[in-house]
N, C-alpha and C positions, 0 to 999 in steps of 0.2 A: 226821471225821479217822477215818484208819486205824491203828491200835495194835498195837503187838506187847510181850513180857515175856520176858523173859530171868532165871531165876531160878537162884541157890546152888545146888539141888537137895536144899537138908536141909527136913526136916518144915515148920518157919517158915516160909521162906522160898516153898516151895511151895503150903502153903497158901496167905498170900499173894496170890499167884500166881492161883491158885483163885479166893480173891474177888473181887481187880479182875479179869477176865475177865467172870467172870457179871456183875457191878454196870454195866464198863463198855459190854457189848452191851448190857445190858437199857437203855440210855441211847443204845440206837441208835449205839452208835461201832463200827467193824467192826475185828475182830480179824485181823489180815493181817501174815503171817511174813516174807510176801516185801518187801516195798516199803513200810513203815510212814511215817505223816509223825510217829509220838513214839514212841519205845522206850525200857520201862520197866525197869532193872536191878531184882531184889531182891537183896539178897545185901551184898559188904562192894567195897570197890574193886578187887577180883581179878575179882569178878561185872561190875561195869562195864567192865573191861578187855575180858570177854571181848562185852560186850556191843556193845562199838565195832568192835572186828575184826570180830564177825559180818555187820556192819550198816556197812562200812570203802566196802562199795561205794554206797552213796548218803546220803554225808555231806551234802551238798548241800540235801538234800529232808527229810533225818530230823534232827530233833533226839533228844535224851538225859534221862532224869532217873531218880534213883537213890532207892531204899529201903533203907537200914541195917537188918540185922536181926541184925548180931550187935557188933560193936565200932564207936566212929563214924566212918564210913565219909566219906574226905575227898573225893568225889566227888559221897555223897549226903547230899539237900537233907531228908530225909521218915522219920521215926523208924515202926516197926508202929503207935501207939497212933496215929498219926494217916491211916492210911491211907482212912479212909473220907471223911474231909476233902479229902484228895487227889483221891479219886475222883469229889469231888463237884467242883471245882478245874477238872480236865481236860475234864470234861463240858460245862460252864456256863462257864468262863474259857480267854476267848483266852490263850495264853501266851504272855512276850517270850521273846526270844531273846539268850544272852549267845555270843558268838564267842571261843574259846582258840584259840591258833597250836598248829598241830603240826610234829613231826621227820620230815623227811623222808628217807631214808638210800636210795642207790644202791651195788652191789656189781659192781663188773667187775669179772671174770676176764683171768690173758694170755692166755686161748686167744682173745680179741678177742671170743667169743660172746656171746648175748642178756645184758643187763647185768640183776640185780635189784634193783626199786625198792619198799621198803617204806614205810609210815606208820609212827609211833609216838608215842598219845597222852603216853605218861610219858618213856620214856626207851631209848636204844642199848646197851648195853656191849659191849665187845669184848676178850675175851680168849682167850688158848690155854691147851692142857695140856699144853707143852711147851716149859715155862718163863715167860721174859720174851717182852712183845710190844716189836718194834722198830716205830716208825714214824717215817718223816716226815712232819710237821706242816706242811701248806700252807693259810694263809689268805690268801683272796682272789689265790689264783696266785699269791703268795710264800710261799718257805718262812719258817717261823716258828721250827722246832725239831726236834731227833730225841728224839724221846722212847722212854725206856726204862724198864719198870715191868711190873706185874700187866695192867695194860690202861686202857682209857681208858671213864668217863661221859658223853655227850651225850644233853642233858634238853632238853626243854619248861618253859614257865613252869609250869605248873599240875606235872608232875612233878619238878619242883624239890623239892618237898616230898619227894620218895621216896630212892631209892638215892642221888641226889643230895646229900642233906643228911645221909646217913649220911655220906658221905663226905667233908666237908668247906664242901661247895658252897653258894653262897648261897641265897635263896630269892626270886623272880623273879616281880611282880607277871602273870598274863595278860594284861592291855592293853599289853604289848612284847610285840610281836613280836620276839623273840629266841630264842634258844640257848646252853646252857652249856655246857661244854667242860673234862672235872673228872677229876682223871687217880686211878690206883689203887697206890698203894704205889708211885709213882716211885725210879728210881735216880739219886742225885746225889752227885757227888764230884769230883773233880779232874781226874775223864777224862770224865765223864758230866753235861750242865747240861740242866735242863729250868725252863718258869719256876715249878711249884712250886703254882701258884694257877691256880684256876677263869677260865675265857678266857670271854665275855660275847659272843654276836656275834648282831649287826643282822642283821635281815629279808635286808639285800643284800649279807651276806659269808657263802662257801662255806667250810667245812671239808674238804680233804681227806686222808686219809690213805692213804700208800705203804708196804706192808712191804718192812721193810729186813733183809736177810743171810739164813740158811736157810729152808730152805719151810718152814712152817709151817703146821697146822691151825688156825685161825682160829674157836672158839666168838662167835657175833654173835645176844644175844640182842635181842630188840625186845617190850617191854609183858610179857605173860608168855609168852612160847613163846622158844625158840633152835631154830639149826641150825647144823652145822658146816660151813665154807666153806675149801677149800684151794686153791692158786694164784689166790690174790686179786692183783692187780693195781693196785686203789684201793679209799676207802670214802667215798662223797662224801658229806657230813652238810650241812644246810641247812633256813633256815624255812622248810616247804611251801606249796604256794600254797591247797591246802584247810585248812579247819578244821573243827573240830568242834564243834556247835552246842548249847546247854544250852537246857530247856525251865524259864524262873521264873513259877511263881506266884508270888514274894514275896523280898521283898531277902534274900542271904544272903553278904553284901561277902566276898573273899578273907582277907581279916585275919583276920574274923571266923572263918573257918575254920580257918585257922594256929594260932589261938587255941583253939578248940574243940579241936581236933588234937594240939596241944603240950606250952600252956602250962596250960589249965583246969583245974582238979582236982572241977568240978561237975556235969559232963556225964552223961549218965546211958549 
């Protein structure tokens, strides 16, 4: 089996990275940073997102697993004190695969040129530095509402526990192939109306955002990186055909992750 390790870069994470690399190669596993079968993230959720996007080109053949070295990571199954056990599991035990849905975002310009397509593990957010954003929101080809406000967040089920939750969105189990559209400070008065509640869209429903009004530059963030876009014709969001694959050597139910991340007070 081929493996790669992505470290947060701090001393503790780098030490764990070096230890795992040494022992896994001693077990005759191949260290391969180009096309690994297993990617090990050592750090926090930010490191896991970095690992995901680094190997986004080989999602069909690559599985991910995380060791958290700071605060409890939502995507990390293992703690530093379990590294030796994890090494043995990786070397000796075939892992199970659990797949989670991803978000596909397609950005099209008014010039009709090449479109930009991205995948997100957590979410996409759309804002502007020039006041409020104004979008016609279409769902499955039909006009739903005209949104005015600070921005919109479109999240995956696994990402529903991140920025989406902070915005008042619901937590969705990743077995549901869906995306969630959540508002950021929408304007609602006698003139302007929005639904005011998060929308959960199934796999076969596409959400299309079409800018209205003055020409604006949009700040579109996907997971941990962002880019400015001008002259945007539309932003299309839907459940991606690709999925992220997690390597599981032991059960770690989603609701246990949610409890340990947000409710339990006895977690290391």
